[in-house]
N, C-alpha and C positions, 0 to 999 in steps of 0.2 A: 307706378314702377315699373320699369321696364327689367324684365325678365332674361338673367344673363346665361348663356350656354355653360352649364359645369364642367369646372377644368379636368383635362383629362391627364394625369401626371405620368409623365414616362419616367422609367427608371435607364438610369443614364451610370455608365459604369467609370471608375477612377482610377487608376493606378496607382497601386502602392507603392510606386516609388514619388507618389507626391509627396512620401514623409518625411522625406528629403528638403522639399524645394519651401516648406516657409516656415517663420519664426515660430510657430503654431505648436507644426508637428516636431520641430526641433526642440523645442522645449519639452515633449515628450518623447524624445529619444533621447535626452542627453540626460532630463530627469535635473533638469536646472533653468531657471531664468536667465535672461539675455543677458542681465547685468552682470551672472556671472559666468557668462561663456569666456570672457579671457583665462579665468581660472580653470576652466574647464580644457582649453586649446594647452595649457600649462599640464594641466596632469596627466590628460591622454598620452601626452608625447612622451612624456617625463617615464611615465609606465611604460610606453614601448621599448623606450631608449634604454632603460634599466635592465629587463627581461632579456632584451637582444644583449646586452652587454655580458651580465652573468652566463647566457646560454652558449658566449663565446669564450667563458673562460676568462674574460677581462676586466679589470675593475672601471668601473663606470667613471670618465671623464666627460660631463658635460656640461656647454656654454649656451648661456641666453641672452639676448641681444632682443631692447625692447627700443623701434625708432619709429620713425615718420610713416614707415614704410609696413609696419607690424610687428608680430613676432616671431623670432628665428631663434630656432634650436638644433644644437649639433651635438655629435654622439659619436661614441670612438669604438662603436660597434662594427658589428660585420656588414651592415648594409642595409638597402634594400636590395632585391633582384629587381631586371626591369618587368620580367613576368609575375611577380607579386604587385607592383603596381599597376599592372593591368587586372587584374582582378581586384584591385581597390578600386577600380572607377566601373565594374559590372555592378549595379544598383539591384541587381535583379538576385543576388543570393549576397550572404554575409562569408566574409574568410578571415577564417582564424585556426593559427597552430595549437592553439589551445584549447576550442571549446568543448571538443570530445573526449579530451583527458580530465581525468578527474586529482589534480594536483596545487599545492600551494601557489598559485602566480598572481601578480595584480591585478589584471583581469581577461577573462574569457567570454566577452559579448561579441566582439567580431564586427563590430561597426564601428568604430570609434573610431577610426581616419576615416570612415564615408563620412559621417558627420561632420569635422572638421574641413573636409575638401567644400563639404554642402556650405556650411555655416557664412564666410563671407557673403553670399549670393544672397543669402536669406537676409544678412541685415544691411545689403545694397538697395537688393530689389529688383538688379538688372542684370549684375554682371558679377561672378566672383572667383578669387584667382589664387592660387598656392604654387608653391616650386619646392619640390623634392628633388634635391642632389645626391646622387649615389650612384659609386662603382663608374666612377667616369664620366657620369649622364646625366645631364638636368630634364628633369621631366614641369614641363609648366603646361600646366592642367588650369583651364578655365570653364566655371560652371556657366553654363544659362538654364532656361527652363522654355520646354515647348508650351508656349501661353491657352493654347488651344487643350491638349490634352493632360499637362500638366506633370509631364516627364524629363528629367532630368538632360540637356545637351553636353555633352563634355569634348570639349576640344584640346587633345593633347598633341602635344609638341614637344618634341628631341633632341636635346642640343649636348655637346661637349661639357663638362664641368670639369671645375679643378677638386673636385670631392672625390676622392679615393679611397681614403678611407671613413669610414662611420657613413651614417646620414646628415646632409643638415635640409631643416625641411623650414618654409619659410610660409607663413600664412597670411598673407595680407591683409590689413584692415580697413575697411571703408569708410573715406575721410569723412564721410557722411554721417560714420554714429562715433567720431573719434572719442567723444564724451564717455563711452560707455569704455573703453579701456584707460582713459586716464585715470575716472571713477574708480579705477577695479584694483590702483597701484599698490596700495599698503595692503591690501591683500594679497596680490598677486605676489609681490616680496618676501612675505610668511609664508605663502604657502609652498615656493620655492625655497627657503629656508627650512620648513618641515620638512623636506623630504632628505635634510642632512642631519637630522635627528635620528630618523627611522633608517636609514643605511648607510655605517660606518665607511665605508669603502668606497662614498662617492664623492668625488671632485665638483664641488659646483662654480661657478661663476656666473653672475647675472648683469648685465649693462642694460641701466634703462635711459634713455634718453631720446625725451619729448620736449620741444618747447621748450629746450634751451637747460630745462631741468634734469640735469644726470645722477644717477645714484647706482653705484657701484659694491657689490658686492664676492668676494672672495672667499671660497670656502673648503680647508683641504679637507682631505677625507683624514680620520682619526687612526681608522685600521684597513689600510688597502686590502689587506689580507685576509677578510672578516668574509666570513662562510655561511651562506642559510641553501635551502633545500634551491636548487636552480632548474629553471625550465626543461634544462639539460639531462635533470639527472631522471632516471624508471621511476613511474610512477608504482603504488602498491597494491597489490588483489585485493587486500584489505578495504581500502577507500570504496571500493566499486559496490555497487547491488547489481543483481541480474537486469536491469534494465538501462543502468550505464553500463556495461559491461557488451551488451548488446549494440548499446548507439557506438560507441569506442568500434565495435567489429563494423557496424554499418559503415562506419565514416571508412576503415580501410578499404573495404569493400568498392565502394564507389568511388574512391581517390583511384585503385589501382584499373576501373573502369573509365575512368576519365581519363586517365594519362595513356591507356593501351597498355599497361605493365601486365606482369603477371602477378595474381593474387597471391598474398602470404598464407601459406600454409600455418595450419592450428601451431606446429611446433615455435616456428619464427614469432609469432604472435605471442605467445606466452613468455618469450624467451626477452621480452622486450619489457617484460615488469621484474622489479625491484628483485632480489635472489631468486629469481627463475632463469640466469640465463645460460646456467650447466648443460650440456647435451642429455646427463644424466636425468635432472630434473625433468626437462621436457620431453623425454621420452616415458616416462613414468606416469608423467600428468596424461600424453595424450592416448598411450594405451589404455588408462582406466576410465574414459571416456570412448572409447570407440573412435579415436583420430588420428591417428597413425598415417601418414603420408596424406591425408586428408589436406585439402585449401580451405581454408578459413570459410569461405561461396559456398564449398560443399558441406563443410561443417554448420554452416547460420541457415540455409535453406531457405525454410519463407519466413522464417524470424523464429521458430518455433524449435530449434534444434537444442541442445543437452546445454545449454548456455548454463543456467544455475548450477548442473552438476561440475562441468570445467570450472567454474568461478569457487566453488568447493574443495574442489582439488586444486586449484592455484595458491589457495589460502593456505590450505594443510601442510603445502610445501617451499610455504617460507612465512617469515615472522614477521608480526605488524612491527609496524613506526614506530617508534616513542615518540611523544611529541618534543621533546630538546634537541629532536633532530632536524627540526622543521627552521630554526637558527633563533634565536634572541638576538634583540637589539641590543641588550646587554646594561649592566647597572651603570661600570665605569662610563660608557659613552655616554648616557644619557645624565650622570652626574655632573661631567664637565660640560655638556648642554647647559644645563640647571644654572652652573655659577656662574656662567661665563654673561648669562644674561641678568644676571644679579640676585640667583636668589642665595639666602644665607644657605652654606653649606649645613648646619645645624638641623635644618627645617626638611633636607631632603628626606625623602622616603622611598622606598622601591620595592615592590611586591611581585614576586611570580607564582604562576598556577602552572599544570602539569596535569590534562584529564582527555579522557577519553569519551567519546557518547555517540553513540550509535556507528560504533564501529570508525569510526575516524579520529584523529588527535586533535587538541587543540591546545594552542600556547598563548597564555596570557601574560603581559605584565601591564603594570600600572607605574608610575611616577608621578611626585607630588612633591611640591615644591612653596615657599613663601618668598615672596621680593619685598624685604623692607623699606626700600625705597622707591619702590614701582608705583606706578599708574593704578589707580582703583578701579582694574580691567583683570578681567580674569583670561586667561591665556590656555585653550584648550586645543590641545593636538590628537586628534584621532586618527588611527592606524589601521588599515586593514590588510595584513599581508605586505607588510613593508609600504605602501602606498600610502601618502596622507590622504585623509578626506577634506573635498572642500567647504562642506559643512561641519561644523562643530558637534552634531548628534546624526549620526547613521543609525545609532541603536533605538527604536522604538520601545523598544519593550524589553526591561531587565530586570535580574530578579525574581521572588518568587512572586511577587506584587504588579509586576509590569508596569515598571515608573521607566519614565524616559532617562538619558541620561542626566539630561540638564536639572532632572528633580531631585534625581540621588544627591547627586554634586548639592544644591540648592538645600536639601534637609543636612546634609553636612557642614552647613555655614560655610559653602566656597559657592556662593551666587557671584551673581555677573560682575559684583561690583567690587568682588573684594580681589585682592592682588596676588592672587596664586597662580601657581602652574601647573599644568597635568596634562601627560602623554599615558595613552590607554593605546594598546597593542593587542590585536587578537590575528593567531595566526591559524587557518587551517585549509586542509587543501578541499573543500568546498563552502563558497561563501554563497550563500542565496542570497542574491541580492533583488531587493523589490522591484528596481526600474535597472533600465538599459545606460543609465546614467552613474550606477554604483552610489548614489546617493543613500540610501537607507538599506539596512541589513535586517534580516531575520533572523534570530538566533533560534534553533527548534529546542523543545523543551527544558529541561532543567539544567541545560547546558546555560541557559543565559543566565 
């Protein structure tokens, strides 16, 4: 037997940008299998559109079109600035106006649009296209990959667009994987409708037109003036610990440095929090920690500044936010949705709980109903911070026994073959997602 020389293995370097270039890696990024990617596109674009409209103080009006070309979602929000789109195409960083803050928003992962831009390529294997139209500019983005280094190659062309208000995003679905989109139709339409269940101020239209089969949904807002905690509302110091406050400080300092701007003062930083905008409170807090006339960078130092003392002063000078201020979907809105679906009015039940845990307010709503003439299929809508979940059970461990939501419902004789409708909503300023696709949630301690 001929003796062969031992293999001398080389250590290869692979770019982390490859995480966006393959189906396997995008499954990890989104937390969902390929069959659910049409729902991922829907959820992420709806979440972004709703947050943007609320931040601008506008009752959201969203149109969804699904055609032979792909998925198009339009909104009436403030739109996307050209520089924001440039940042989205930089795959070396995550871009988010939510991540550093502790606030009840629909998502703060910082990679949602990046995954959607890469998704058509991962499906096609050759190239992918997405079109973002906003503020009179059409951004046509083509995503390919350097085959040697497995890094994204992005071509970004700009042209004029008729879209002046809001944003219109087109995700071109590859024809080679058209069956994935077609098979997702029923769940796609239900998830879209679920968003009107958990957002009373939302007016939504859906037009599905593929292969000659047209389906239309047109759902008007039940309360255009409905209010929840908006992304534009100041956050509360009571929602932070020392680590979280340090993260927000560092983000402010880095943003100023990156943009050649003056670093905010500690007083300016403090004034951004709920209940601390007055000059008197700001001066009192800064004097107490020795930060009068001090910039945030000077106070932060090398990260060992008196952040804990500052946080304590901020909390003592402000009141905690009560859970009800987060914004309940409400009994009346859900009751109307249940009855329209065919639920017997006498079977409808709504419960609401408000509590605090580890300094954070929690608002929980549960609604239940029985469909006497419905099919023997259970319908569950799970909502976290007014965003419908793609999967029916993001809660992996609930209650003292650590059971899943599905197990709890089954024990209550509400199994998968029962004609019941259930809506579960949880609102909290800080949601501990177990993956970047927001598909599963960890609820801490006794809060579960």
